[in-house]
Structure formats: C-alpha cells, structure tokens
VMD Tcl script that draws the C-alpha trace (Angstrom):
set ca {
  {-18.32 29.23 -1.85}
  {-15.45 26.60 -1.28}
  {-15.08 23.86 -3.70}
  {-13.82 20.16 -2.64}
  {-11.81 17.95 -4.30}
  {-12.72 14.42 -3.49}
  {-10.89 10.94 -4.80}
  {-11.82 7.54 -5.37}
  {-9.32 5.09 -4.04}
  {-9.58 1.44 -4.74}
  {-6.95 -1.10 -3.24}
  {-6.12 -4.51 -4.87}
  {-4.12 -7.58 -3.25}
  {-0.55 -8.13 -5.00}
  {1.95 -10.93 -4.34}
  {4.66 -9.18 -2.60}
  {5.00 -6.09 -0.92}
  {7.44 -4.90 -4.34}
  {6.59 -1.76 -5.88}
  {6.39 -3.63 -9.37}
  {4.44 -6.75 -8.07}
  {1.47 -8.65 -10.24}
  {-1.81 -8.09 -8.57}
  {-3.81 -11.19 -6.93}
  {-7.39 -11.48 -8.59}
  {-7.69 -15.18 -7.33}
  {-8.77 -14.30 -3.47}
  {-12.10 -13.66 -2.21}
  {-13.06 -10.27 -0.97}
  {-13.03 -10.36 2.99}
  {-16.74 -10.28 3.29}
  {-16.95 -13.42 1.35}
  {-14.51 -15.28 3.47}
  {-15.75 -14.91 6.88}
  {-19.34 -16.18 5.35}
  {-21.02 -13.32 4.60}
  {-20.32 -10.40 7.33}
  {-20.05 -7.81 6.67}
  {-23.44 -8.22 4.20}
  {-22.41 -9.07 0.33}
  {-24.02 -5.94 -0.98}
  {-21.54 -3.55 -0.53}
}
mol new
graphics top color blue
foreach p $ca { graphics top sphere $p radius 0.5 }
foreach p [lrange $ca 0 end-1] q [lrange $ca 1 end] { graphics top cylinder $p $q radius 0.2 }
display resetview
C-alpha cells in the first residue's frame, strides 16, 4: 500500500514582501470583506 504524505499550509498577510516582515492581523478575511460571500463558515 502506498503511504500518502500530506501537509497543511496557513497563509497570513504581511506588512511587506520582505522575508522578515511582520504579520498583519488587522485586516478582515476575504469572506468578511465582500459581504459574506463566500459563506462565512469555511
């Protein structure tokens, strides 16, 4: 049987495109910024 390897990736907005820039937690996710579409529960 072939064993599958899987990974989970978390994306987060940053303050710039520099590799050492700080995270920007002050923005709303896309589904809140567009009036709830796609639906809020994802």
